[in-house]
N, C-alpha and C positions, 0 to 999 in steps of 0.2 A: 357575222354577228348573229347571236341567237336572241330569243326573247325570254326573259327571266323565268324562274320556276313557275309551274302551274299552281294556281291557288285553289282554295277549297271549292269555290263556285257556288256555294250556298245551297247544297243539297241537290235534289233531282234524283234520277235513276228510275227504276221500274218497280211497280207494285207486284203483289202476289200473282195477279193475273197477267202480268207482262205489260200493263198499261204504263205510260210515262207519268211520273209524278211531277207536280209543279215544283219549281225552285222556291226556296224560302227566303232568298235574298236577291237583290239586284246585283248583276255582274257587269263588268266592263262591256260585254257583248250586247247589253240592253241599250247602249248608246248608239245612235244612228251612225255617227262618224267612225265608230269602231269597226264597222263592216262596210263602210262606203268605199268607193274607188279612191285610191291614193294618188294624189297629185305629187309628182316627184321629178327629180332630174337625175340623169346618170352621172357617174363620177367624172366623166370626161367633159361635162358641160362647163361653161364659163360662169364665173361669179355673177356677171351681168345678167345671164339667162335666169339664174336662180332668183336674183333680186327682182327681176322683171315680173316673174310669176308671183312672188310674194306681194309686190305692190298691186298687181292686177287683181289678185284674189283676196287681198287684205289678209294675208297669212302672216303670222308672227314666227312660224317655223315651217321648214320644208325638208322632207326626207331626201337624202341622196341615196338612190337605190339602183343597183345593177340587177335586173331581173326581179323576181318576186322573193328571192331567198337571200340575196346578198345586200344587207343594209350597210352601206359605207359609213353613214353618219347622218346627222341632222344639222342643217344650217339655220341659225336664228338671228334676229336683229342684234341680240346681245352678243352672240359669238362673233358676228361681223364687226361690231364695235370693238370687241376685245382684240380682234386681229389687227384692225387699223391702229390700235393703241400699242401694238408691239412692233418688232422689227421684221415681221413676216411679210412675204410678198402677198399682194392682194389676189389670192386665187381661191377657188371654191373649196379645195381640200384644206387649205390653211384656215378657212373660216368655219370649219365644223365645230359643233359644240363638243367639248372634251368629255362630257358626261351625259350619255343618252339613257333616259329612263325607259324600261320595258314593262309590258304587262301581257298576260295571256287573256284570251277571250273570256274564260270562265273565272277569272280572278274576281274576288269580291269587290264591288264598287266602293263601298265605304272604306275598306281597308286601303284602297289605292288612292283615295282622294288626297292624302297628305303629299304623296309623291307628285301628283299632277299639279297641285298648287305650288309646291316648292320649285319645280323645274319649268312649269308652264305647259307641259305636255307629257304624254307617254306614247311610245310606239306599241301598237297592239299586234300580237302574233297569234297565229293558229296553225297547227300542224307544220311548224317550221317556216311559214310564209307570213310576210307582213300583210295584215288585213286592213289596217287603218291607223289613224292617229287621233288621240283624244286630247283636247286642250282645255284650258280653263274656260274659254268661251263656250265650249260644248257643255261643260258642267253647268254654266249659268243657264243655258238653253234648257237643259234637262231638268234643272231645278224648277224653272218656271212651268214646264210641262207637267212635272210630277207633283210639285208642291201646291200650285195654285188650287187644284181641285180639293185638296185637303183643307185649305183655308176656307173655301166656299162652303163645303159641307160642314166644317166646324162652326162657321157663323150661323148657318141654317139651324144646326142643332141647338146652339146656345139660345137663339131667338125662340125656337119652339119650346125649349124647356122653360124659358122665362114666361112665355105666354101661358103655357099649361100650368106652371107652378103658381101663377097668380089666380088661377081659376079652380083647380081641382085639389082636394085634400088627399090624405094618405088612403082613406077608404076608397076613393074613386080610383086611385092609381092601382090599388090591389085587385081591382076587377080585371086587370090585364096582366099584373105581375104580383102574385101573392106575397112575395118577399120584399116588395118595394117599400122603402122608408121615405123616399123623396122622388121627384121627377127625374133626378140625375141617375136613378137606377133603371130607367126605361131605355129601350132601344127603338129604332125607327119603326120596326114592325109593331111594337107596343103602342107607339104614338098613334099609328094608323088604327089599331083596334080600339083604342080609347076614344078616338074621334068618330068611329063608325056609328056610335050611338047618336041618334038624332037629339036626345035630351042633352048629352054632353056637348054636342056641336052648338046647340042653341045657347048654352051657357057662355060660350066664347063671344057671342054677339057680333059675329063677322057677317053683317048683313049685306055687304057688298061682294061677298065671295060665295060662289056656288058650292054647296056641300060635296056633291058627287065629284065635281071637277077637282076640288081641293084634294080629295082622297086619292084620285088617280095621279095627280101631280106629286103628292107626297110619296106614293108607292114607287113612282119612277125615280125620285130622289133616293129612296131606299136601295133600289137596284143599282144605281150609279155608285152609291156609297159602298155597296158590297164589292163592286168591281175594283174600286180604289183600294179598299182595305185588304183585298186578296192579292194585292201586288201584281195585278195583271199588267205586264209590260207594255201592252198596246195603249197608245194614248187615247183619251176620250175623243169621241167624235165632236164635230162642231155643234151638232144638235144637242148632245149631252151637256156641253158647256153652256150653251144658251139656256137650256132648261134649268140648270142650277142658278144661273144669274137671274132668270125671270122669277123663279120661285123665291129666291132671296129678296128680290124687289117687292114681291107681293107681301112677304112677311114684314118688310119695312113699312108698308102701307098699313097693314093690319095692326102692327105693334111698333110704332115709330120709336126712335131714340135707342 
């Protein structure tokens, strides 16, 4: 069995100087399970051995793999139930899923999502070898890892804009962005420049917050935000997540509701 055709992979390649260029989209290979060790059974194993591993590891699917290149099939709880509902003998090979979904490591993640959700999994290939299996559970984990920071930064920005919008008029905003018509035109670096002014800071009346410390914390949020928006596939560190949560908590105290 092979792994379906290679996808676009979201860009990449080399620049004029030979340096690697960043990908512009997430690929299947960005998911940890796509490159992790594959738990499998050989085609000669018993059905009981396969179901034992599925129960032990809380798997819904298990590849049947002879070596690293020969994918015999995938056994799932659904395919096992279908086998028991038929006249087939209860064997591993008779319990295989009749339709196995495949993906390559560089396939676009968003384009592959419908197939993962429809079948519950895709087998991931690279250079003709099985590299991993991505399931709907892996998508949920990846969503939490990738999306939660977006939500945190989004709420931080909305609270900042509300706080600044109540205090500063267009003339104030244009001291940091000459084309600004409202606070929604500003970016994190411009929030920082706006609040560097001692006169601007005092107009916020944040008497319980240290000015210099707030600016340092805000600049760190800006750096984290840039990592997220540049689609860095590396997850945020625990320290970065904690910083976002604590800064958001401080804004809730400064400007509640």
